[in-house]
Structures are given as C-alpha cells and as structure tokens.
C-alpha positions in Angstrom: 109.5 89.0 76.1 107.7 92.3 76.4 109.4 95.5 77.0 107.7 98.8 78.0 109.2 102.2 77.8 107.7 105.8 78.9 108.5 109.2 77.9 107.4 112.6 78.3 107.7 113.4 82.0 109.5 116.5 83.3 109.0 119.8 85.3 105.7 121.9 84.6 104.3 125.0 86.5 100.7 124.5 88.0 98.1 124.7 85.3 100.3 123.5 82.6 100.3 120.4 80.4 102.2 117.4 79.8 101.9 114.4 77.6 103.3 111.0 78.5 103.7 108.1 76.0 104.3 104.6 76.6 105.3 102.0 73.9 105.3 98.0 74.2 107.5 95.9 72.2 108.4 92.2 71.8 106.7 89.2 70.8 103.0 90.5 71.5 100.3 88.5 70.3 97.5 90.7 71.7 97.1 93.4 74.4 94.0 93.5 76.6 94.6 96.8 78.4 97.2 99.5 79.1 97.2 101.9 81.9 99.1 104.5 83.7 99.8 104.5 87.5 101.6 106.8 89.8 103.3 106.9 93.0 104.2 109.9 95.1 106.7 109.8 97.9 105.3 108.0 100.9 102.3 106.8 99.2 101.1 103.8 97.6 100.9 103.3 93.8 97.5 104.1 92.5 95.8 103.7 89.1 95.5 106.9 87.2 93.7 105.8 83.9 93.4 102.6 82.0 92.0 101.8 78.5 91.0 98.5 77.0 92.4 97.6 73.6 89.1 96.2 72.0 86.2 97.7 70.6 85.6 101.5 71.4 88.6 101.3 74.0 86.5 101.8 77.4 88.3 104.0 79.8 88.6 104.4 83.6 90.0 107.4 85.7 90.8 108.0 89.3 88.4 110.8 90.5 91.1 113.2 91.1 92.2 113.4 87.4 88.5 113.2 85.7 88.2 116.2 83.4 92.0 116.9 83.3 93.7 113.9 82.0 92.7 112.0 78.8 94.0 108.5 78.0 94.2 107.2 74.5 95.8 104.5 72.6 97.2 103.6 69.2 96.6 99.9 68.7 98.8 99.6 65.6 101.8 101.0 67.5 100.9 99.2 70.8 101.3 102.7 72.4 99.3 104.6 74.9 99.3 108.2 75.8 98.2 110.2 78.8 97.4 113.9 78.0 97.5 115.7 81.4 96.0 119.3 81.5 95.5 121.6 84.4 98.3 120.1 86.4 98.2 120.6 90.1 101.3 120.0 92.6 99.4 117.0 93.9 99.9 115.3 90.4 103.6 115.2 91.4 104.6 111.6 91.3 106.6 109.0 89.3 104.1 107.7 86.5 104.3 104.2 85.5 102.9 102.5 82.5 101.3 99.0 82.7 100.5 96.6 79.9 98.7 93.4 79.9 98.2 90.9 77.5 99.5 87.7 75.7 102.8 87.1 74.3 104.2 84.4 71.9 102.4 82.6 68.9 98.7 81.4 68.3 99.8 78.1 69.3 101.7 78.8 72.2 100.7 82.0 74.1 101.5 83.2 77.6 99.9 86.1 79.5 102.1 88.9 80.5 101.8 92.1 82.9 104.7 94.2 82.3 105.6 97.6 83.8 107.9 100.5 82.5 110.7 101.9 84.5 108.7 105.1 85.4 108.9 108.6 84.4 109.0 111.6 86.8 106.5 114.2 86.7 106.9 117.4 89.0 104.4 120.2 89.0 105.9 123.3 90.8 106.1 127.0 90.5 
C-alpha cells in the first residue's frame, strides 16, 4: 500500500558530498516520521537521522554524523532528503529510508512502517 524509493547514492572521495532522496507513495493518509538508516558490511543497521512530519519537524542524529549530515523533508511531496557533507570512509554503507505513518482513509486507517530497497554509498579515494 505504501512504496518507498531512494535515490542519490554513489561513489565519492573522502571530504565530498552526496544528497540522498526518498519518496513515499500510495494511499497515504498521514506520515508520522521519516528517517535514514545505514548498514555497513558485518555491522547491524543503525539509525543515521530521522525527522518528524509535524510542526517544526524535530530531528535526531547519530553522534557520528552530527555537524556533517542534515535531514530535511517536503511534506507536500512525502519526500525526505539527507545532505551528507565531509564524507568519511566509515560512512560507507547501504542507506535505507524508513517511513512510518497511516494509510487508507479517515474512516479506515492502518499503520505502516515501510522501507526502501537501499542505496549504496561508498566513500573511497
């Protein structure tokens, strides 16, 4: 009922920048939060950043990316972005978008927690 598609990954040199995009589509009634996770080889998936959809859009970042990454959203487009600057080799991972909310109609709503297929980010010289 809800599809999530990421784009924007690739290969970049240390110190470079990338911008990831993620769009959700389907019979979405409302979105509570959108976020980015990453999983490096041999490691568990971790939260990178997330943002709420209401009000001022409160954000949350993992300590290792604070000051380098910025998450933002466009509620009208059900889209979230992750601007990644000053990239380091340890940022190399598959990045996944996560979207949580409600789908359906006001008289019949169901919660959803959907993931994208992932996009590879490689930071290497």
